[in-house]
C-alpha positions in Angstrom: -114.8 20.9 -20.7 -114.9 19.2 -16.9 -112.1 19.3 -15.2 -112.2 15.9 -13.8 -112.5 15.0 -17.7 -109.7 17.2 -18.7 -107.4 15.9 -16.1 -108.4 12.3 -17.6 -107.0 13.1 -20.8 -104.5 14.6 -19.5 -103.3 11.5 -17.8 -104.1 9.6 -21.0 -101.8 11.7 -23.5 -99.1 11.0 -20.7 -99.4 7.4 -20.3 -98.8 7.5 -24.2 -95.9 9.8 -24.1 -94.0 7.3 -21.6 -95.2 4.3 -23.5 -93.8 5.5 -26.9 -90.1 6.8 -25.1 -89.3 4.6 -22.6 -86.0 1.7 -23.2 -86.3 -1.7 -23.1 -84.7 -3.0 -19.4 -82.5 -5.3 -21.0 -80.5 -1.9 -22.3 -79.9 -0.8 -19.0 -78.4 -4.4 -17.9 -75.7 -4.7 -21.0 -74.2 -1.5 -20.0 -73.6 -1.8 -16.2 -69.9 -2.5 -15.7 -69.4 -6.0 -13.8 -67.7 -5.1 -10.2 -64.0 -5.3 -10.2 -62.6 -8.5 -7.7 -61.2 -7.1 -5.0 -58.5 -10.0 -5.1 -55.1 -9.6 -6.6 -53.3 -12.8 -7.8 -49.2 -12.7 -8.8 -47.3 -14.5 -11.3 -46.6 -18.1 -10.2 -42.8 -18.3 -9.9 -40.8 -22.2 -10.5 -38.2 -22.7 -7.5 -35.2 -22.7 -9.6 -33.0 -25.1 -7.1 -35.9 -27.6 -6.6 -38.0 -27.2 -10.0 -40.9 -29.4 -8.4 -42.1 -26.5 -6.2 -43.4 -23.1 -7.1 -44.7 -19.8 -4.8 -47.3 -17.2 -5.5 -48.1 -14.2 -3.7 -51.7 -12.9 -3.2 -53.6 -10.3 -1.4 -57.4 -8.4 -1.2 -58.1 -5.2 -1.3 -61.1 -5.9 0.6 -61.5 -3.5 4.1 -60.6 -5.5 7.0 -60.7 -8.7 4.8 -57.6 -11.1 4.3 -57.1 -13.9 2.3 -58.1 -17.0 3.6 -57.2 -19.7 1.1 -55.0 -20.0 -2.0 -55.6 -23.1 -4.1 -53.6 -24.4 -7.4 -53.8 -26.6 -10.2 -51.0 -27.8 -12.5 -51.9 -28.8 -16.0 -51.3 -29.4 -19.5 -53.6 -28.2 -21.7 -56.8 -29.3 -20.2 -55.4 -31.8 -18.4 -54.9 -31.7 -15.1 -52.0 -33.4 -13.1 -51.9 -31.9 -9.7 -54.4 -30.2 -7.6 -53.8 -28.1 -4.2 -56.7 -26.9 -2.7 -54.8 -24.8 -0.2 -51.5 -23.9 -0.4 -49.8 -22.3 3.1 -47.9 -18.9 3.6 -44.8 -18.2 3.6 -43.4 -17.5 7.2 -43.0 -13.9 7.6 -39.2 -14.1 8.8 -38.7 -15.8 5.4 -39.3 -13.2 3.1 -39.8 -9.8 5.4 -43.4 -9.4 4.1 -46.4 -11.3 3.9 -48.4 -12.6 1.1 -46.4 -15.2 -0.3 -47.5 -19.0 -0.7 -45.8 -21.4 -1.7 -46.0 -25.4 -2.6 -44.6 -27.5 0.5 -41.7 -29.8 0.3 -43.9 -32.5 1.3 -45.9 -31.5 -1.9 -43.2 -31.5 -4.3 -44.3 -32.8 -7.8 -41.9 -35.6 -9.1 -42.4 -37.7 -12.0 -44.7 -41.0 -12.4 -41.9 -43.4 -12.4 -40.7 -41.2 -9.1 -44.1 -41.8 -7.4 -45.5 -38.2 -8.5 -48.4 -37.4 -11.0 -46.5 -35.9 -13.7 -46.0 -38.2 -17.0 -43.1 -36.5 -18.6 -40.2 -33.4 -17.9 -41.3 -30.4 -20.0 -43.5 -27.4 -18.6 -47.0 -27.2 -17.3 -49.6 -24.5 -16.7 -50.7 -23.2 -13.4 -54.0 -21.8 -12.3 -54.2 -20.3 -9.0 -57.6 -19.2 -7.1 -57.8 -16.8 -4.3 -60.7 -16.4 -1.5 -60.9 -13.9 1.1 -62.8 -13.9 4.6 -65.5 -12.2 3.1 -66.1 -14.6 0.7 -64.7 -13.1 -2.6 -63.2 -15.0 -5.0 -60.9 -14.6 -7.9 -59.0 -17.3 -10.4 -55.9 -16.5 -12.2 -55.4 -19.2 -15.3 -52.0 -18.9 -16.7 -51.0 -17.3 -13.6 -47.4 -18.8 -13.9 -45.4 -21.6 -15.6 -44.0 -24.7 -13.7 -40.6 -25.2 -15.5 -40.3 -28.9 -14.7 -37.0 -29.7 -16.6 -33.6 -30.7 -15.7 -31.4 -28.1 -14.4 -28.0 -28.4 -15.6 -24.9 -28.8 -13.4 -21.5 -28.5 -14.2 -18.0 -29.4 -12.0 -14.4 -29.4 -13.2 -11.2 -28.8 -12.8 -8.2 -27.6 -14.5 -5.5 -30.0 -14.3 -1.9 -29.9 -13.1 0.9 -28.1 -15.7 4.3 -29.0 -16.0 7.5 -27.5 -17.0 7.4 -29.4 -19.8 3.8 -29.1 -20.7 2.6 -25.5 -19.4 -1.0 -26.3 -20.3 -4.6 -26.9 -19.0 -6.4 -29.6 -20.0 -9.9 -29.2 -18.4 -12.0 -32.4 -17.4 -15.3 -32.3 -15.8 -18.6 -33.7 -15.9 -21.9 -32.3 -17.0 -25.6 -33.4 -15.5 -28.8 -32.4 -14.9 -30.7 -32.2 -12.1 -34.3 -33.8 -12.3 -37.0 -31.9 -10.8 -38.8 -33.4 -7.6 -36.4 -36.4 -7.0 -33.4 -34.4 -7.4 -31.7 -37.1 -9.5 -28.8 -36.6 -11.8 -28.8 -37.3 -15.4 -26.2 -37.4 -17.6 -26.1 -34.8 -20.1 -24.3 -36.4 -23.0 -23.5 -35.2 -26.5 -23.3 -31.5 -25.2 -21.0 -28.5 -26.5 -19.7 -26.5 -23.5 -16.7 -24.1 -23.6 -13.4 -23.6 -21.2 -12.0 -20.0 -21.4 -9.0 -18.2 -19.3 -10.6 -15.3 -17.7 -7.4 -14.3 -15.6 -4.8 -12.5 -15.8 -5.7 -12.2 -19.5 -8.9 -13.2 -20.8 -8.1 -15.7 -23.7 -10.1 -17.5 -26.3 -12.2 -20.5 -25.8 -12.1 -24.0 -26.0 -14.6 -26.2 -26.4 -15.3 -29.7 -24.8 -18.2 -32.7 -25.7 -19.5 -34.7 -23.4 -19.7 -38.5 -23.5 -22.1 -41.1 -22.4 -21.9 -40.4 -19.4 -21.6 -36.7 -19.3 -17.8 -36.4 -18.9 -15.6 -34.4 -21.3 -12.1 -33.2 -21.5 -10.9 -29.9 -23.1 -7.8 -28.1 -24.1 -5.3 -27.7 -24.2 -5.2 -23.7 -23.0 -1.4 -22.6 -22.3 -0.8 -21.0 -18.7 0.8 -17.7 -18.4 0.2 -17.1 -14.6 0.5 -19.9 -12.1 -2.8 -18.0 -10.5 -4.4 -18.0 -14.1 -8.8 -18.7 -13.6 -10.5 -20.3 -15.8 -14.2 -20.5 -16.4 -16.3 -23.3 -18.0 -19.5 -22.3 -19.6 -22.8 -24.1 -20.6 -26.5 -23.1 -21.7 -29.3 -24.8 -23.1 -33.2 -24.5 -23.6 -34.9 -27.7 -24.7 -37.8 -29.6 -23.9 -35.9 -31.5 -21.3 -33.5 -29.2 -20.3 -33.3 -25.3 -19.1 -30.7 -23.5 -17.6 -27.3 -21.8 -17.6 -24.0 -22.9 -15.4 -20.5 -21.2 -15.3 -17.8 -22.6 -12.7 -14.5 -21.1 -11.8 -11.4 -22.9 -11.1 -7.6 -21.4 -10.6 -4.6 -23.2 -11.0 -3.5 -24.3 -7.4 -1.2 -26.8 -8.0 1.8 -27.2 -11.2 4.9 -29.6 -11.2 8.4 -27.3 -11.3 11.7 -28.5 -12.4 14.7 -28.1 -9.8 17.7 -26.4 -11.6 20.7 -24.9 -10.2 22.1 -21.6 -10.4 24.8 -19.3 -8.8 24.9 -15.6 -8.7 27.7 -12.9 -7.6 27.3 -9.4 -7.1 30.3 -7.2 -8.5 30.7 -4.6 -5.3 29.4 -4.7 -1.7 28.8 -1.2 -1.7 27.0 0.9 -4.1 26.1 5.0 -3.9 23.0 6.2 -5.2 22.9 6.0 -9.1 25.6 3.6 -9.6 25.4 0.8 -11.5 25.6 -3.1 -10.2 25.9 -6.1 -12.2 25.0 -9.6 -10.7 25.6 -12.1 -12.8 25.7 -16.2 -12.8 24.9 -19.2 -14.4 21.8 -21.9 -14.6 22.4 -25.6 -14.9 20.4 -28.6 -15.0 21.4 -31.3 -12.1 18.9 -33.6 -13.6 20.6 -33.9 -16.8 24.6 -33.8 -15.9 25.0 -29.9 -15.0 24.4 -29.1 -18.7 23.3 -25.0 -19.0 19.8 -24.3 -19.9 19.7 -21.4 -22.1 16.7 -18.7 -22.6 15.3 -19.1 -19.1 14.2 -16.1 -17.0 15.9 -15.4 -14.0 14.5 -12.3 -11.7 17.4 -10.0 -10.2 16.8 -7.1 -8.0 18.6 -4.3 -5.4 16.7 -5.2 -1.9 13.2 -6.3 -1.0 10.0 -5.7 -2.5 8.6 -2.5 -0.6 5.2 -0.6 -2.1 6.0 1.7 -4.6 9.6 0.7 -5.1 10.9 -1.2 -8.4 11.4 -4.9 -7.8 14.5 -5.8 -10.5 14.5 -7.1 -13.4 14.1 -9.9 -15.6 16.9 -11.2 -17.9 17.5 -14.5 -19.6 20.4 -16.8 -19.8 22.4 -17.3 -22.9 23.2 -20.6 -24.3 25.8 -21.8 -21.9 23.3 -20.8 -19.4 24.6 -17.4 -18.2 22.8 -14.4 -17.3 24.0 -10.9 -16.7 21.8 -8.0 -14.9 22.9 -4.4 -14.6 20.6 -2.3 -12.2 20.9 1.0 -10.8 21.3 1.3 -6.9 18.6 3.6 -5.3 19.3 5.1 -1.9 16.8 6.1 0.8 14.4 3.3 -0.2 13.6 0.9 2.5 14.5 -1.8 0.8 16.5 -4.0 2.2 20.3 -4.3 2.3 20.9 -7.3 -0.4 20.5 -8.3 -3.6 18.3 -11.1 -5.2 17.6 -13.8 -7.5 15.2 -15.7 -7.7 13.0 -17.0 -10.1 10.1 -15.6 -12.1 8.7 -18.6 -13.3 6.6 -20.8 -11.6 7.4 -23.8 -13.6 11.2 -23.0 -12.9 12.5 -24.1 -9.4 15.9 -23.0 -7.6 16.7 -21.7 -4.2 16.4 -17.9 -3.9 20.2 -16.5 -4.1 21.0 -13.2 -2.2 24.5 -11.4 -1.2 25.1 -8.3 1.0 25.1 -5.0 -0.9 25.2 -1.5 1.3 23.0 1.3 -1.0 23.9 4.2 1.2 21.4 7.0 1.8 22.1 9.9 1.0 23.1 12.9 3.8 23.1 16.1 4.9 24.7 18.2 7.5 23.2 21.5 9.0 25.4 23.7 10.9 23.4 25.4 13.8 26.3 27.5 15.3 29.7 28.6 15.2 32.4 30.7 16.0 36.2 31.6 16.5 37.1 32.3 20.5 39.9 34.7 21.4 42.2 32.0 22.8 42.3 31.0 19.2 39.5 27.7 19.0 37.4 27.0 16.6 33.5 25.5 17.5 30.9 24.2 15.5 27.2 22.5 16.2 25.0 20.9 13.8 22.5 18.4 12.9 23.6 15.1 11.0 20.5 13.4 9.0 18.9 11.6 5.9 19.0 14.3 3.0 15.8 13.4 1.4 13.4 11.9 4.2 12.2 12.8 8.0 13.2 9.5 9.3 16.0 7.5 9.9 17.7 4.4 9.0 17.9 2.8 12.6 21.3 1.8 11.9 22.2 1.9 15.3 26.0 2.4 14.5 27.7 6.2 15.3 28.3 8.1 12.1 31.3 10.3 12.4 31.7 13.7 11.0 35.0 15.5 11.3 36.1 19.7 11.0 38.4 20.7 8.5 40.1 23.6 7.7 41.3 25.1 4.2 43.5 28.1 3.8 41.8 29.2 0.7 38.4 26.9 1.1 38.7 24.9 -1.8 41.7 22.9 -1.5 44.0 21.6 1.3 41.4 20.5 3.4 42.7 19.3 6.9 41.1 17.3 9.4 41.0 19.4 12.7 38.6 17.1 15.0 35.8 14.5 14.4 32.9 13.5 16.6 29.8 11.2 16.6 26.4 11.4 15.2 23.6 8.6 15.7 20.8 9.6 13.0 18.4 7.2 15.0 18.0 9.1 18.3 20.7 11.9 18.6 21.5 13.5 15.4 23.2 16.9 17.0 26.8 17.0 17.0 29.6 19.5 18.4 32.9 19.7 17.4 36.0 22.3 18.6 39.5 22.5 17.9 42.7 25.0 17.9 43.0 27.2 15.1 44.2 30.9 14.1 41.0 31.0 11.5 40.2 30.4 7.8 37.8 28.4 6.2 36.1 25.9 7.7 33.4 22.4 6.6 32.2 19.9 8.6 32.3 16.3 6.6 30.3 13.4 7.1 32.8 10.3 5.3 31.1 7.4 3.5 29.9 4.3 5.4 27.4 1.5 4.4 24.4 3.7 6.2 25.2 7.3 4.5 26.8 8.4 1.7 29.5 11.0 1.7 28.3 14.8 2.5 29.7 18.2 3.6 28.0 21.5 5.3 28.6 24.7 3.7 32.2 26.2 3.4 32.2 29.0 6.5 35.4 31.6 7.1 36.1 32.6 10.8 38.8 35.1 11.3 40.4 37.6 14.2 42.5 39.8 14.3 46.0 39.0 16.3 47.8 40.9 18.9 50.9 41.2 21.3 52.9 42.6 23.4 56.0 43.8 21.8 59.6 44.8 23.9 57.7 44.0 27.4 60.0 44.4 30.4 59.9 44.2 34.0 62.1 45.7 36.7 64.3 46.9 38.7 66.0 43.6 39.0 66.7 42.3 41.7 64.0 44.3 43.6 63.6 44.9 47.3 61.1 42.9 49.0 57.5 45.5 49.3 59.2 47.5 46.6 57.0 48.3 43.2 58.2 46.5 40.1 57.2 48.0 36.6 56.2 46.4 33.5 56.5 47.9 30.2 55.5 47.2 26.3 53.9 48.1 23.4 50.4 46.6 22.3 50.0 45.9 18.7 47.9 44.5 16.3 48.0 42.7 12.6 46.0 44.6 10.4 45.9 45.5 6.9 49.1 43.5 6.4 51.3 45.1 9.2 51.9 45.0 12.8 50.5 48.3 14.4 49.8 50.5 17.4 46.8 49.1 19.3 45.8 51.9 21.9 43.1 52.4 24.4 42.3 49.0 25.3 42.6 47.3 28.7 45.7 45.2 29.4 46.4 43.4 32.8 49.1 42.4 34.7 50.0 38.7 36.0 52.6 37.4 38.7 53.7 33.8 38.9 55.4 33.2 42.4 58.3 31.1 41.8 57.8 27.5 42.4 53.9 27.3 41.5 52.0 27.2 38.0 49.3 29.6 38.8 49.4 33.0 37.3 47.8 35.9 39.4 46.6 39.1 38.5 47.9 42.1 40.1 47.3 44.9 38.5 45.1 46.8 35.2 45.1 49.4 33.1 45.0 50.7 30.0 46.9 50.7 26.8 48.0 54.5 25.6 47.0 56.0 22.2 50.5 54.5 21.0 49.9 51.4 22.4 52.4 52.1 25.1 51.9 50.2 28.4 53.1 50.5 32.0 51.6 48.7 35.1 53.3 48.5 38.5 53.0 46.0 41.6 54.8 45.5 44.7 56.7 42.7 44.8 56.7 40.5 48.0 58.8 37.2 46.3 60.4 35.9 43.7 58.8 34.9 40.3 57.8 36.1 36.9 56.0 39.2 35.6 54.0 39.6 32.1 51.5 41.5 30.6 48.3 40.1 29.0 45.9 41.4 26.4 42.5 39.5 26.7 40.8 40.2 23.3 37.4 41.1 22.4 35.2 40.6 19.8 37.4 40.8 16.8 40.6 40.2 18.6 42.7 37.3 19.7 44.5 37.4 23.1 47.9 38.2 23.1 49.7 35.5 23.6 52.4 34.6 26.6 55.3 33.3 25.1 57.8 34.3 27.9 57.8 36.4 31.2 60.5 38.7 33.3 61.9 36.9 36.2 62.8 39.2 38.9 64.4 37.9 42.1 63.4 39.6 45.6 65.7 40.4 48.4 
């Protein structure tokens, strides 16, 4: 077969095959998906404050494009009542972001009777069409619902409760705010609730509005003059939609004025001690008749954070009351008792009286001792027992040094001193003493309770110069005078010799008061003393021992007088 014929046959066969296997062009067209619109339309939302307006968000995802027009129509079913060719974009400063379009105030939708286009209250569909700068267009039907219904608004007050009628009777008005015009419309025949919410939530009461929308509810008992109440109403009908709640507090009430007397059984009370405050309540408006079963609040001191504030008691059939309170010290709560009314409907002037509740105090010893010349001394601090602060009373607190033979009984005062807890808590005390048991005590005052330091003992061993004699008598001027004697100390219950300690010979010239040391030495092992010095004038001679860390000075009750010739 010729080559040209073979090619022709092949071409015919190929064409036939293609003809039998080719698909209709319409099959490809049905399966090709439509290109999605780059424009987005958000939900159209009614402005709840002015229900004649709405807003909607719109955007385009087309590169380098922007939304150029947002149009909207308002309809019910197929009937269009309003068309808005171009909604303006809300300023960026109002929202913080762009892309929100709203119906301007001058285009607010209204009822026909108010000069608008909407025939009645109710709900309307909103369709939105958006176009961008590249010519892309997209319409979202039923983008939102225009809630063109009355918005309920509630006003009410709780009234002014009195002593004889401790109830609130809420009164107020329920109206509807008309979309577009903003006119108010009474809402008659509606049932709303009023309930206490503070200080304790309670059961609600209901009230029904009359033809003008006015209502009166109650009574609701008032348990506190700061009581708070809430009135609530909600409706979702063809003409009205929304809920409203209003809160009111009892700011005014009418009190009943009475007369109250009060007195305390003491002017000062220690920590933990009972104080009884009593009095009587009468009614001046009823010939001073007694008032029974009425509350009275009684307290010690004024309120301070974290401290108790007294107790509430009730009057008996004769109008009398009694409160027994326990004093607590170290509380900055004032120096007075109080009687006041806990019932805001019961009024009388606050009754007060002075009462001192001394703080508990403490005395801390810092130092002390017994000197060789038989003087006891003590230093220390006086302050409040349980706090680091002070009472700022400004008055001196007195402490005194006391001594006892056995440390338990027979305490006697030796000396006293002042201590100011406010700015100078240190004290120093001293007195003559041959030793024994000691303590420092603070006597009770209105500012501080009585307190004592620990008991402490101070002792030294007594000494003496026995059989002292000076001679010769008389003595020649310039000659030696020799003084002798025996040094003893009282130990183990008896006087015993005290040897090998320093001693001194003293001379006092006639007509003078000054003793002058003229010779020194030491006592012998057996305690004997022999000291000599030249005599130049008439005068007295004596031997002294000056003590040590455990011994007193030797006393000098007498001296030997020698005439010089």
